[in-house]
Backbone as ProteinMPNN parsed JSONL, in Angstrom:
{"seq_chain_A": "MDPHSPEMTVGDIIDALSAFDRDTTARLAINPFFPMAHRLGGVEKSVDENGRPVVYIAESPEAEQFGPLPPAVAVALAWQGPVDAPPRRRRGATRPQNGH", "coords_chain_A": {"N_chain_A": [[8.47, -63.42, -13.48], [6.644, -66.367, -13.113], [6.429, -67.796, -10.018], [5.449, -70.334, -9.623], [5.767, -71.743, -11.909], [8.0, -73.807, -13.674], [9.315, -72.921, -15.897], [10.457, -70.192, -17.944], [8.553, -67.667, -19.612], [7.926, -66.175, -22.863], [6.964, -63.644, -22.335], [8.039, -63.224, -19.745], [10.751, -63.056, -20.387], [10.783, -60.832, -22.119], [9.87, -58.867, -20.313], [12.022, -58.881, -18.469], [14.154, -58.108, -20.132], [13.336, -55.596, -20.923], [14.267, -53.685, -19.209], [16.727, -52.948, -20.066], [18.895, -51.137, -22.322], [18.17, -51.116, -25.785], [20.349, -51.528, -27.444], [22.19, -52.954, -26.014], [24.49, -55.589, -25.699], [23.582, -59.007, -25.869], [24.159, -62.085, -24.313], [24.616, -65.64, -23.923], [24.38, -67.474, -21.022], [25.705, -70.431, -19.894], [25.769, -73.761, -18.426], [25.817, -74.304, -15.262], [27.693, -75.607, -13.584], [30.169, -75.203, -14.646], [30.48, -72.358, -15.449], [29.994, -70.584, -18.435], [30.231, -68.093, -21.052], [28.442, -67.519, -24.01], [27.936, -66.737, -27.519], [24.842, -65.515, -28.698], [22.693, -66.954, -31.148], [20.256, -67.12, -32.451], [16.621, -67.208, -32.629], [14.048, -69.47, -32.446], [10.839, -70.78, -33.261], [8.671, -73.411, -32.178], [6.848, -76.409, -31.42], [5.888, -78.097, -28.41], [5.897, -81.457, -26.985], [3.239, -81.708, -26.409], [1.953, -80.173, -28.202], [1.943, -77.472, -27.667], [2.994, -74.056, -28.135], [6.478, -73.274, -28.276], [9.444, -71.433, -27.672], [12.749, -71.314, -28.757], [15.906, -70.261, -27.73], [18.897, -69.892, -29.234], [22.361, -70.928, -29.35], [25.072, -69.454, -31.207], [25.723, -70.585, -34.598], [28.441, -70.951, -34.985], [29.257, -71.658, -32.538], [30.489, -69.911, -30.725], [32.43, -69.215, -28.022], [32.884, -67.091, -25.304], [34.382, -67.362, -23.082], [34.98, -67.854, -19.529], [32.13, -67.221, -17.478], [31.481, -64.053, -16.036], [32.238, -63.844, -12.561], [30.414, -62.377, -10.911], [28.048, -62.55, -12.357], [27.519, -65.307, -12.33], [27.071, -65.602, -9.588], [24.798, -63.944, -9.287], [22.975, -65.459, -10.737], [22.666, -67.518, -9.043], [24.312, -69.696, -9.349], [26.684, -70.102, -8.181], [28.193, -69.446, -5.006], [28.994, -66.31, -3.377], [32.387, -65.389, -3.617], [35.033, -64.592, -1.686], [38.231, -63.077, -1.471], [40.823, -64.75, 0.29], [41.538, -63.809, 3.684], [44.203, -61.559, 4.323], [47.177, -62.334, 5.974], [49.199, -60.919, 8.429], [52.632, -60.878, 8.136], [55.364, -61.653, 10.149], [58.353, -59.765, 10.787], [61.395, -60.85, 9.399], [64.152, -62.186, 11.106], [67.632, -62.391, 11.559], [69.016, -65.564, 12.309], [70.835, -66.701, 15.059], [72.773, -64.68, 14.834], [73.482, -64.64, 12.127]], "CA_chain_A": [[8.416, -64.852, -13.69], [5.698, -67.048, -12.243], [7.185, -68.68, -9.124], [4.871, -71.68, -9.643], [6.089, -72.367, -13.188], [9.434, -74.089, -13.759], [9.892, -72.39, -17.128], [10.206, -68.786, -18.283], [7.746, -67.438, -20.81], [8.392, -65.07, -23.703], [6.64, -62.431, -21.578], [9.038, -63.076, -18.68], [12.006, -62.616, -21.005], [10.58, -59.45, -22.578], [9.836, -58.016, -19.115], [13.378, -58.772, -17.925], [15.008, -57.367, -21.064], [12.851, -54.223, -21.129], [15.018, -52.79, -18.324], [18.017, -52.665, -20.682], [18.931, -50.42, -23.589], [18.012, -52.041, -26.914], [21.643, -51.766, -28.085], [23.048, -53.723, -25.122], [24.797, -56.935, -26.185], [23.009, -60.124, -25.111], [24.929, -63.323, -24.418], [24.001, -66.812, -23.328], [25.125, -68.071, -19.915], [25.388, -71.858, -19.861], [26.467, -74.713, -17.583], [26.033, -73.814, -13.893], [28.827, -76.237, -12.907], [31.372, -74.641, -15.265], [29.783, -71.257, -16.137], [30.63, -70.0, -19.61], [29.442, -67.13, -21.83], [28.421, -67.859, -25.437], [27.229, -65.812, -28.413], [23.501, -65.91, -29.129], [22.667, -67.155, -32.588], [18.949, -67.02, -33.069], [15.406, -67.554, -31.906], [13.196, -70.303, -33.296], [9.605, -71.253, -32.634], [8.334, -74.801, -32.431], [5.801, -76.875, -30.506], [6.382, -79.157, -27.534], [5.294, -82.774, -27.188], [1.788, -81.584, -26.234], [1.438, -79.28, -29.232], [1.965, -76.075, -27.222], [4.118, -73.318, -28.719], [7.717, -73.136, -27.51], [10.464, -70.632, -28.343], [14.112, -71.714, -28.415], [16.968, -69.273, -27.91], [20.005, -70.767, -29.621], [23.751, -70.508, -29.446], [25.43, -69.191, -32.602], [26.174, -71.786, -35.31], [29.893, -71.093, -34.822], [29.48, -72.058, -31.139], [31.52, -69.014, -30.204], [32.467, -69.113, -26.572], [33.67, -65.93, -24.888], [35.183, -67.716, -21.927], [34.244, -68.005, -18.28], [31.122, -66.24, -17.111], [31.965, -63.224, -14.93], [31.775, -64.381, -11.28], [29.233, -61.669, -10.404], [26.876, -63.074, -13.066], [27.267, -66.645, -11.785], [26.487, -65.402, -8.256], [23.443, -63.415, -9.479], [22.147, -66.566, -11.221], [22.703, -68.512, -7.962], [25.071, -70.853, -9.814], [27.77, -70.255, -7.221], [28.121, -68.486, -3.916], [30.013, -65.255, -3.445], [33.725, -65.84, -3.246], [35.897, -63.495, -1.255], [39.646, -63.425, -1.369], [41.156, -65.106, 1.671], [42.105, -62.667, 4.411], [45.668, -61.485, 4.333], [47.762, -62.429, 7.307], [50.438, -60.155, 8.595], [53.822, -61.697, 8.343], [56.34, -61.031, 11.032], [59.639, -59.432, 10.175], [62.38, -61.931, 9.543], [65.346, -61.791, 11.852], [68.722, -63.365, 11.401], [69.128, -66.576, 13.359], [72.182, -66.879, 15.63], [73.694, -63.654, 14.376], [73.838, -64.806, 10.711]], "C_chain_A": [[7.466, -65.461, -12.665], [6.462, -68.018, -11.342], [6.662, -70.114, -9.112], [5.175, -72.422, -10.943], [7.593, -72.609, -13.269], [10.105, -73.482, -14.989], [9.548, -70.919, -17.311], [9.326, -68.733, -19.522], [8.392, -66.335, -21.635], [8.123, -63.752, -22.979], [7.63, -62.168, -20.459], [10.345, -62.523, -19.24], [11.89, -61.17, -21.469], [10.57, -58.499, -21.391], [11.241, -57.806, -18.556], [14.266, -57.919, -18.819], [14.583, -55.915, -21.236], [13.573, -53.214, -20.238], [16.345, -52.352, -18.94], [17.856, -51.871, -21.968], [18.884, -51.434, -24.726], [19.336, -52.37, -27.598], [22.624, -52.548, -27.204], [23.254, -55.125, -25.696], [24.162, -57.975, -25.27], [23.865, -61.359, -25.364], [24.186, -64.435, -23.693], [24.91, -67.354, -22.231], [24.721, -69.538, -19.842], [26.221, -72.586, -18.816], [26.773, -74.184, -16.182], [27.26, -74.4, -13.195], [30.176, -75.804, -13.47], [30.891, -73.462, -16.107], [30.595, -70.617, -17.256], [29.663, -69.04, -20.299], [29.575, -67.473, -23.309], [27.651, -66.799, -26.217], [25.853, -66.382, -28.753], [23.47, -66.015, -30.644], [21.308, -67.035, -33.225], [17.831, -67.416, -32.136], [14.52, -68.325, -32.874], [11.945, -70.709, -32.541], [9.362, -72.695, -33.044], [7.12, -75.14, -31.576], [6.4, -77.975, -29.643], [5.631, -80.458, -27.805], [3.778, -82.775, -27.016], [1.164, -80.626, -27.24], [1.397, -77.813, -28.836], [3.154, -75.36, -27.84], [5.283, -73.19, -27.735], [8.671, -72.292, -28.34], [11.825, -71.097, -27.833], [15.066, -70.568, -28.706], [18.243, -70.085, -28.102], [21.364, -70.091, -29.532], [24.071, -70.282, -30.924], [25.916, -70.473, -33.276], [27.681, -72.023, -35.18], [30.258, -71.56, -33.42], [30.579, -71.212, -30.508], [31.378, -68.849, -28.701], [33.372, -67.948, -26.198], [34.57, -66.236, -23.704], [34.335, -67.808, -20.68], [33.253, -66.867, -18.06], [31.689, -65.368, -15.994], [31.407, -63.743, -13.597], [30.525, -63.691, -10.743], [27.959, -62.163, -11.076], [26.526, -64.456, -12.526], [26.643, -66.556, -10.392], [25.047, -64.92, -8.392], [22.48, -64.499, -9.96], [22.026, -67.682, -10.18], [23.375, -69.809, -8.419], [26.267, -71.113, -8.914], [27.591, -69.203, -6.149], [29.174, -67.411, -4.09], [31.355, -65.803, -2.955], [34.551, -64.613, -2.904], [37.334, -63.992, -1.224], [39.939, -63.8, 0.076], [41.774, -63.909, 2.382], [43.624, -62.727, 4.393], [46.146, -61.557, 5.77], [49.025, -61.59, 7.34], [51.578, -61.129, 8.828], [54.776, -60.936, 9.245], [57.623, -60.721, 10.279], [60.593, -60.6, 10.382], [63.612, -61.388, 10.239], [66.426, -62.838, 11.637], [68.762, -64.315, 12.597], [70.592, -66.695, 13.792], [73.196, -65.903, 15.049], [74.094, -63.767, 12.921], [72.926, -64.03, 9.839]], "O_chain_A": [[7.492, -65.1, -11.488], [7.079, -68.961, -11.837], [7.353, -71.018, -8.642], [4.87, -73.608, -11.061], [8.379, -71.712, -12.965], [11.329, -73.524, -15.11], [8.488, -70.458, -16.888], [9.351, -69.631, -20.365], [9.295, -65.644, -21.165], [8.957, -62.846, -23.005], [8.024, -61.024, -20.237], [10.965, -61.64, -18.647], [12.796, -60.369, -21.239], [11.191, -57.437, -21.446], [11.611, -56.685, -18.209], [15.044, -57.101, -18.327], [15.39, -55.085, -21.654], [13.499, -52.011, -20.487], [17.018, -51.477, -18.395], [16.813, -51.926, -22.62], [19.497, -52.497, -24.634], [19.436, -53.397, -28.269], [23.765, -52.778, -27.605], [22.298, -55.769, -26.129], [24.199, -57.842, -24.047], [24.245, -61.639, -26.501], [23.242, -64.185, -22.943], [26.076, -67.659, -22.481], [23.536, -69.855, -19.741], [27.256, -72.085, -18.376], [27.866, -73.672, -15.939], [27.818, -73.761, -12.303], [31.211, -76.016, -12.838], [30.889, -73.54, -17.336], [31.725, -70.171, -17.053], [28.445, -69.152, -20.156], [30.68, -67.692, -23.805], [26.831, -66.067, -25.663], [25.713, -67.567, -29.054], [24.142, -65.254, -31.34], [21.215, -66.862, -34.441], [18.051, -67.889, -31.02], [14.275, -67.875, -33.993], [11.984, -70.952, -31.335], [9.789, -73.139, -34.11], [6.445, -74.245, -31.067], [7.299, -78.696, -30.073], [4.831, -80.544, -28.737], [3.105, -83.722, -27.423], [-0.02, -80.302, -27.142], [0.873, -76.988, -29.585], [4.205, -75.966, -28.051], [5.09, -73.023, -26.531], [8.709, -72.413, -29.564], [12.028, -71.254, -26.629], [15.04, -69.979, -29.787], [18.622, -70.872, -27.234], [21.493, -68.87, -29.626], [23.415, -70.854, -31.794], [26.46, -71.353, -32.61], [28.142, -73.162, -35.257], [31.425, -71.828, -33.136], [31.478, -71.729, -29.846], [30.349, -68.405, -28.192], [34.486, -67.827, -26.706], [35.438, -65.432, -23.366], [33.107, -67.838, -20.76], [33.509, -65.715, -18.41], [32.324, -65.895, -15.081], [30.218, -64.05, -13.513], [29.659, -64.354, -10.173], [26.901, -62.196, -10.446], [25.353, -64.745, -12.289], [25.772, -67.358, -10.057], [24.162, -65.42, -7.698], [21.296, -64.464, -9.626], [21.35, -68.682, -10.422], [23.043, -70.89, -7.933], [26.802, -72.222, -8.889], [26.92, -68.192, -6.359], [30.126, -67.575, -4.853], [31.421, -66.577, -2.001], [34.739, -63.718, -3.728], [37.604, -65.169, -0.983], [39.357, -63.221, 0.993], [42.451, -63.092, 1.76], [44.232, -63.796, 4.441], [45.586, -60.92, 6.663], [49.808, -61.568, 6.39], [51.477, -62.069, 9.615], [54.96, -59.727, 9.108], [57.931, -61.343, 9.263], [60.582, -61.25, 11.427], [64.048, -60.266, 9.983], [66.142, -64.033, 11.546], [68.565, -63.908, 13.742], [71.482, -66.78, 12.946], [74.346, -66.266, 14.804], [74.99, -63.038, 12.495], [73.074, -64.049, 8.617]]}, "name": "protein", "num_of_chains": 1, "seq": "MDPHSPEMTVGDIIDALSAFDRDTTARLAINPFFPMAHRLGGVEKSVDENGRPVVYIAESPEAEQFGPLPPAVAVALAWQGPVDAPPRRRRGATRPQNGH"}
């Protein structure tokens, strides 16, 4: 991906996907503030407001949502920071009070 361009190109997407097996399922990650996984539904070409070609990757017409995005994916996309479980504290043994 060109670090000077704010948008990915078809070439960027093809390059990124070429590292994966062709039979690997592809899903759509949306909404960085509430990361969810959705089913892909299609690819359409169009033109932008300046007449340049644009490709749209769409969600399925059924808007099928698989649920929350796996945390590791949200971290890899820099949508959230790594979250570690809080450290466990040792609890002291309980002792009867006043002989009870």
